N, C-alpha and C positions, 0 to 999 in steps of 0.2 A: 504494499498498498504510500503512495505516494504521500511525502508531507508536503499539506499547506501550508503555505504563511497563514502564525496567526496561532499554527499548532501551541499547545501550551510548554512543549522547549524553544522557539523565540519568545515564552514569549516569559518566559525564566529567564532566558541572555538582558533582550533585554532591560527585563525587574533588574536584573545584577548589577549588569551597566550601570544601570539610577543611578541604583543606589552605593554602586564603589565611584564613582563621583562626584554626587552629593558628601559620599564625610569624606573624597581628599579636600571638596570647600569644606567640612566641618561644619558644617549646616546637619541643622532636624527637619525632619522630615517637614515638622512645623512653617521654618526656615526657606523652606523650598519651595511652600507649596508656594507661605505669602509671591513669592521673590517675581512665581507665573500664574499668580492668580488662579490657582484653584483652592479644591481644600486638601490638608491631610492625608484625610478619609484619602483620595483620589491615587496623592504619591505611594501612598501604603500598598494598594492595591497592584499597579503598578511596579510597588517590587518587590510585594510576592507574587509577580507575574499572573494575577488573578485579569487586568482588565488591561490596556496597551494605552498610553496616548495617544492622539490624529500627530497627521506628520505636521506639522505646525503648532502644532507643546515640542516635540522633539526636535525641531530650533530654536524651542522657547529657553528649551533642560539646555541644550545645549549651549547656551549662552551662559546660560550661568555659571556651568562646570566647565566654559574654558575650550570645549572642543568645536567644531566644526564641520565633520567628520560624521556623516553618516552612516557611516561602516564600523565606528565606537558600537554605537548602541546596537549590531547586532553579533556585534564582539568578531567585528572582521577586522583589526588596528592589532597592527608588531608591535610591538612592549618595546616604548622608548624609556622606561629603566636610566636606561643612560644619558638623558637629556634630560635628566632630575625630575624627579616624582612618577609615582607611578601608577596608572587610572583603569591597566588592561587586568590589573589581576592573579599576575605570574604570581603573583609569595614572595614574592624579592624582595620580597622588606620598607620595599620605600615609597608602598599610600599610607 
């Protein structure tokens, strides 16, 4: 069976990336929610993989966490640990 976009695995990856980016900036879920004009409950649902933000919201989240590459949210951005700071989740200890 072919995996469809929006499957649980994709939701989980996007949620993990939102969480990693948020934490890398020292933000709580409530802080991120306020900055992108959404409820903290929505941020929690995204991070748990229960729902996904729309493409415009991903852009707003990216601006807050410092990435303009949509591939970051899909888990397709290579580790940039050597450039200082880690948002890839590679467990290098720099996040």
